[in-house]
N, C-alpha and C positions, 0 to 999 in steps of 0.2 A: 141196479140192473134194469128196473122199470124205466128210469129216465133214459138210459141208453137205448132200450128197445123202442121207446116212443120217438126218440130222435132219429133212429134208423127208419122207422115207418114214415115219419114226417119227410125225411129226405127222399125216400123211395117214392112217396106220393107226389112230391114236388117234381122229381125227375120224370115221372110218368106224365104229369100234366104238361111239362115242357115238350116231351117227345110226341105226345098225342095232340099237340097244338090246342090245348084247352084253355090257354091264357087269353086274356083280352088283347086286342090289337095294340093297345098303347103300352104294353109291357115290353120294355127294351131289354137288350142283352145285358146291359149294366144292372138293371133291376133284378134279372134272374140270378146274376152272379152275387148280388148283394144278399138275396134271400139264402142262397146256398152258404155264403160266408157266415151269415148270422146263425144258421143251423150249426155249422162246424164250431164257431166260437162258443156258442151256448153249450155244446156237448163237451168242449174242452174245459170250460169253467165248471160244469157239473162234475167232471172227473177230478178237477182240483178240489172241489168241496168234498168229494168222496175221499180223496187222499188225505185231506185235513182231518177226517174222522179217525184216521189211524193214530193221530197225536192227541186230539181232543174232540170227543163226540159233540160236545156243546158247540164249539166253534165251527165244526163241520156243518152242523145243522143250521147254525146262524148264517153261514156263507151261502148255503143252498137256498134258504128262505129269502135272503136278500136278493139273490140272483133271480129267483122266481118273481119277486115283487118288481124288480127292475124290468123284466120282460113283460109282465102283466100290465104295469102302470105306464111304463115308458116315460119316465120323468124327463123334463127338459133341462137336465143338469149337463153342462158342456162336457165334462170328462166322462160322463156315463153314456153319452151319445156314441162314443167309439166302441163301447162294449156290446 
């Protein structure tokens, strides 16, 4: 639930910044959409990790930790760039 609420607050903050025109001039519409898409994808993957906990707590926690590491470190692995 904490991750869901953080995601909702992040999305609400981003939408407020867009509406209030608080972004730098160089931020294009495509960049705005990419940020929103990244938030939605992350929330969906966190939900998947949560659902995995129903079957195996260990693998659910591993999935969520790996997901957080992916977003924190942002490795340059080609197939992870799409996530």
